[in-house]
N, C-alpha and C positions, 0 to 999 in steps of 0.2 A: 504494500500500500504506500503510494507516494503521490503527493498532491501539493498544490499551493492555492492560497486564497487570501483575500484582503483581510486585514485585522478587524476592520469595522464590521465586515460581513460575518466573520466568525463570532465576534463579540455579540452581535445582535442575535445570532442563532442560539448561542449558549444562554442568553438572557431569556429567550422565548421558552426554552424547554426547562430552564432551571427550577421553576416552581413545581415541576413534577418529580424532581429529585427527592428521594426519601431523606429525611433528617434523622429520625430515630427509628431504627429498624433492626430486626434480627437477621436480615439478609443484606450483608454489607455491599453486595454487588449493585443494589438499587441506589447506592450513593454515587454510582458512576453514570456517565453518559455513554451512549453507544454511537460510535462514528462509523459510517459505512459509505462507500462510494455507490452512487445510484444514478445511472443514466447521465454521466458527465457532471454530476453534482455531488456535494457532500451532504449526506443525510445524517441529521443529529436527532437522537431520540433519548427520552428519559421516562421512567415510570416508577411510581411508588406502589404498584400492584393494584391500585384503585383508579388512578388517573395516569394517562399516558399522553405525552405531547411529542410530536415529530415535526421537524421543519427541514427545509432544504436550503443549502447555501451554494452560491455560484463558486465554482472551483475549477482549476486546471488539473485534470486527472492524468497522471502518467501510469500508475499501476493501481489496479483494483484491490480492494481488501476491506477489512472491518476490524474493529478493536474497541474495547471499553476502557475509559480512563476516569479517574476520580474527578467528579464534576467541580467541586469547590476549588481544588488546586488549579485545574485547567482554566476555569473561568477567571480566577484572580490573576493568573499568569497572563492570559490573553488580554485582559483589560489593562494591564500594566504596560503593554507593548506600544510602540509608536504605530501610527496609522500607515503601515506599509505592508508589503506582501509577506505572508508567513509560509515558509516551506515546511512540510510535515512528511516525515519518513518513518515507516514502520521498522521497528527493530525486533529481532527474534531472541537475542541474548543480551540483556533480559528482555522479556516481552514488554513492549511499550512503544512510545512515539518520540522521535527526536524533532525538535522545533528550531527553526532558524528565522530570525527577523531582524533586519538591520544588523546591529552589532551584538544582538542577543542570541544565545543558544542555550537550549535546555533539553533534558531528557526526563520524561514522565513515565513511570512504570504503569503498565496496564494489565488487562486480563483478556483472555480469548473471548471473542464475541459469542461463542457457543454457550458460555456460562451466564450470559445476560438473559433475564426472563423475557419471553416473547412479548412484544407490544401487542395488546389485543387489537384485532382488526374487525371491522364490520363490513362484510362483503356484500350483504344484501339486507333489505329491510324497507321500511316506509320512509320516504324522503319528503321533507318539508323545506321550502325555500323562504328565507326571511331576510328582509333588508337589514344589513348589519348595524346601522345606526339606530334603527327602531328597536332591534333586539338588545343592543347595548344599553339604551335608555331603560328598557323594561327590566333588565337585570339589575341596574342601579336602583330602581324604585322598589324592588322586591326582595333581592337576596339577603339584605341586611336583617330582614324580619324573621328569617329562619332561626331555629333554635341552635344553640351551640352545645347544649348538654345532650348526652346520648340516652337519656332516660326514655325518650320516645323517638326512636331512629327516624321514623317517617317525617318528623318535624325538623330534622336537620337538613332536609332536602326541600326543594321547591317543586311544586306541582306544575307540570306543563300539560295543557290540553290543546290538541290540534283538531280543528273541525271546520270544514268548508274553507272560507277565506280568512278565518280568524285563529289566533292563538291566544291563550290565557296563561299567565304566570301568577302563581299565588304562593306566598310564604307566610308562616305563622309559627309562633313559639309558645302559644298559650296565653300571652299577655297582649299580643298585637297581631294584626293581620294586614297584609298588603296584597292587593290584586291589581294586575295590569292587563288590559286587553289591547291587542294590536292586530294589524292586518298582515297576512302572509303575502309574499311576492307572487305566489301562484296558488290557486285553490288546491286544497288537500283532499285527496279522493276518499280518504278513510276518516275515522274518528278514533282518537287514541288519547290516553292519559298516562303519563309517566312521572316518576319522582326522581329528579336530578339532584345530586348532592349540591348544596349551596356553594361549596368550595369550587366545584367544577365550573359552575356558572360565573363565579367571581374571576376565575382564571380565564374563561372564555371572554369575558368582558375586557380583560386586560389585553388579550391577544388580538381582539377585533381592531383596536386602535382606530385609525381613520379609513379602514377598508371600505370600499364602495360596492364591490361585487357581492351578490347575495350569498348568504351562508346556507350551506346544505346541512340540515340536521337529519341524520339517518338513525332510526331506531330499529333494532333487530326484531325479527318476528317473535322471538321469545320474550321480548321486552326486558332483557337483562343488561343491555349495553346501549349507549348512544355515542355517535361520532359526529363531530362538527368538522366539515370541510371548509377551509378558508383558503385564500390565496397563499400558497407556499407553506401552509401549516395544517396539520391534522391533530385534533384533540379527541381522545376516546376515553370514556369513563363507564364504570359500572353504574347501573341504576339501583335505587333503593327499592327494595321489595316491601309491599304493604299497601294499605289503603289510606289515602290522604283524607283528612276530615272534610265533610261537606261544608265548605267555607261560606257558601251562599246563605246558609242559615244563620251565620254569625254577623252578617251585615245588617244593621238596623234599617228598616224600610221607611221609617218616619222619624220626625224630630219635633220638639216643642220650641227649640231655639236654634236659629241659624245665624252665626256671627261671621261676617265677612271682614277680613283684615288684610292689610298690606303685608305681603310675605316677608320682606326684608326687615320691616319694623317688628313684626312678630318674632322673627329670629333673634333680633337684637335684645328685645325685652326678655325672651326666654333664656338667652345666654347670661344676661346679668343675673336673673333669678337663680339660674343653675349654680352660680358661684356660692350662693348662700345655702342652696338646697343640698350641697355636697355633704355637709355634716348634719343634715336633718332628714336622713333617709331618702334623699333625692326627690322630695315631694315639693311640687309647686302647686299653688292654689289659683284657680282662675274664677273670677267673678264677673259676670256679664250684666251690664245695665242697659236696658233697651232704649233709654233716652226718651221716655214718655214726656208729654207736654212740650213737644218740639225741641227737646234737647238732643244733642249729639249722643249716639250710643257709645258706650265705652267698655273696654275690657281692662280689668284690674288684675295684675298678677303679683302674688306675694309668695315669699319663701322665708323660712327662718330655721335657725339652729340655736338651741338654748345657750350653747357655750360660745358661739362666735358672733351672732347677731341676726338681723333680719333685713328684708329688702321689700320694696314695693315699687311697681312700675305700672304705668297706664298708657293706653293707646286708644285712639278713636276707632270706632267700629260701626259698620252698618248692621244693625241687629233686627232680625225678623223673629217675632214671637215674644216669649216671656223672659224675665230676668232668669239668670241661671248661675249655678255654682258647680264646679267639678275640679278634681285634683288629678294630676298626672305625674308619672315619673318624668323628671326633667330630661333624662337621657333618651327615653322613648320619644318624647315630643321633639327634641332636637334632631334625632335621627331622621324622622320623616320630613321635617321642615327643610333639612339640609339637602335633600335630594329633589325637592320641587324646583320648578323654574320660576323666574321672576314674575311678578304680577300680584294678584290677590289670591287668598286662600279662604275657604269656607270651613268653619268648625260647626258641626251639627251635634247637638246634645239633647237629652231628654231629662234625666234625673242625675243627681250626683253619684248614684250607684250603677248607672247604665253606661255602656261603651260610648265613647265619643268618636265621631267620624270626621276625617279630614279629607277635603277634596281640593284639587287645584282648579280655581275658577276658570271657566271656559274650556275645560277638558273633561270629557266623560269617560276617558279610558283608564283612569286610576282612582282607586279608593283605598283609604287606610283607616283601619279601625284600631283604637287604643282602649284597653281596659282602664277604668279609673282606679285611683288610689283611695282607700277608705280612710277618711280623716274626720276629726271633730271640727265643726264650723263654729 
């Protein structure tokens, strides 16, 4: 195996696959990357046995071959080199790769490619095509709401529904629910639901970048794996087995108070309150005044911690319905406000013990439900 490629191309390829490299594992080989020559290109792969990422790098191939090399050392070494051509030559004694770039030369020990676990492949299945930027936005609005604890494995994933010309992503952790509906690039001939690990979607969001060509999502007939085909990159992941909760039943269908607020001002007031809520259980209290008698509606936000102090912030609001009180986790509220776009946001509430609903005004494709905190008023 002998080849050469530009430092910046190799560095970019290693960065793409790097997040699939295992960190803590009982199988040390998964801390390596697999380097292979493939149709006049350098193919770089990594897997932690649950997620696999493969990318291709432009290279001048003199001799075909394959080898696995420790990912962290290789990545750190390549990132330290000048932006010039790197010459790579396989060595048999010891097994490894010799690198030359400008005035730098190094040898990194490796392992035979046969010992590297096979990267899962999806050869057939149901294919859906999605605009990459639409899907990137959908992931950003939903994936953070998935659970991080393994108590209920299905909640560590995100539900994906494909039907007709629409896809729906939903994430929930028992305290909040995020649902995004988007359009497919082409109609989907079947109807399917799968649970994708939230980490997989987060990595896919990162890989998408500014890609413009549609993403192909391929789900195996057994519904055990999903593969995302992008330009120059393939990402394959195991699916989570189980039944995702019927989240439509968790979205309130009515409200007694609807409060419309400027998003950026809402974020600012929440961030200020969260500083004081940090030592007070993360609780922030919201009180809505509907501005009767021709007065301007207002939202008052307060937080306090007995040992550190308290805070109070107010903002004008367009209020429809009754006065209202509700308390939220400051982190959960900031999480959803931070992923919304500029403009106005609507907060829909019923009682202090009922879920609150947050919507981006002018957009019907996203809804976020947050469970309230129970406090003494």
